[in-house]
C-alpha angles and dihedrals in degrees: 000000000000118000125247114229116221119195116193086032094154094052126096097265093031094059090052090050090053092047094047093048090051090050087058090054094248125145112250130199117191125203117209137154091228113036091173091067099034095104092199125153114285094245091063117099099229114197133179115248139146130204089216091057106053094185089066088067095066098080091038091056097049109126097351123149102195138011133207106209117203110174113215103158141071115288100249097097098041095106095050095044095046091047091053093048092048092052091055112029129066094202130033125190115192123200098219134159136257095255091133094053115112100228129108092239091061101031104046095083098040129163102032134150093264095051092046090051092048092047091053093050091048093051091052093048092049089053094046097086090233129115107269135185127186119210112198113190121194123211111340119233085221090069084084089072095067098024100053114357096087092054094043092050088054101045148318102288126087114195108199139138129246100029093180101048107121123217134165103231114207127214112238089228089063092050086052093048091056090046092049091051089052092047092053105036131063087204089079095057112128094011126135110204122198104201122198137155120266098251140059107229130172120225087256091051091052094050089048091054091051090052092047092052091047091049095235129097117249124202119219110211111190114220131186124252096262093051091048093051092050091052097047118110112265092244093065108099114237091227091058093050089050091054092050092051091048095052094043091050091050093046095050109114095017123104116248116258108247119187131191092216097120094054094042095049101036103026090233126100116253117261116252127237087250089057089054093048092050090054093047101035093120090068090063101044118124116265112248120221117242115241 
């Protein structure tokens, strides 16, 4: 049985892809820049590779049947990497973005460098002559970890803009489940899957669910854009915060786009945001003072 190569195998969705492929009894090869810190299951064939060094892909691609491509590098090496993958793999699944989706949440910041990069990769895959599938996740449930977890660990107040903007946060395990189906089934060839969670929830709703799961009430204090920017951690790029404010502003007053993709592709209902919070509750627990 030929191995399936997973790039981005140490990321949130990538780890779920690896786990789900193993649960099906399939051989998995993981590409990572630092195999020594990958912390993947022992049955995974972990190999060193780097998107910025296309030649490192050659040994990783030897004998593979399918590839999950997660692009996490500048665009310069896209042509060489895609060409190498297309010469080796019969089936390629690309974790893209919903830049083509006609909804204010996804269109307000178009075009942007990420969408232009994804569009270029998609064009090359479509021209490769191989079976391709594009998986387009919406807002990740895991955004809550960097958006709100630091404040929730420190107290009961979340200061955040746009309390009433609705989104349909998607569990990374469901993104992985759609990708795994595409990696293992020719029926998904040529498909473009928009993947969302099953519920429309405002920012305030999501914070409320976190508090409910933790068993302590959380207060959502809406702040304006300038306050929010001032309070962001210094490592958050200004350009990224600008994009978020732009898409939230455009999405305000519009219902969230909710798809049934997860259920249709996998046969299993999509996990809720509450499901995700229950699994990740430890990340939101109050910090205890050392004595």
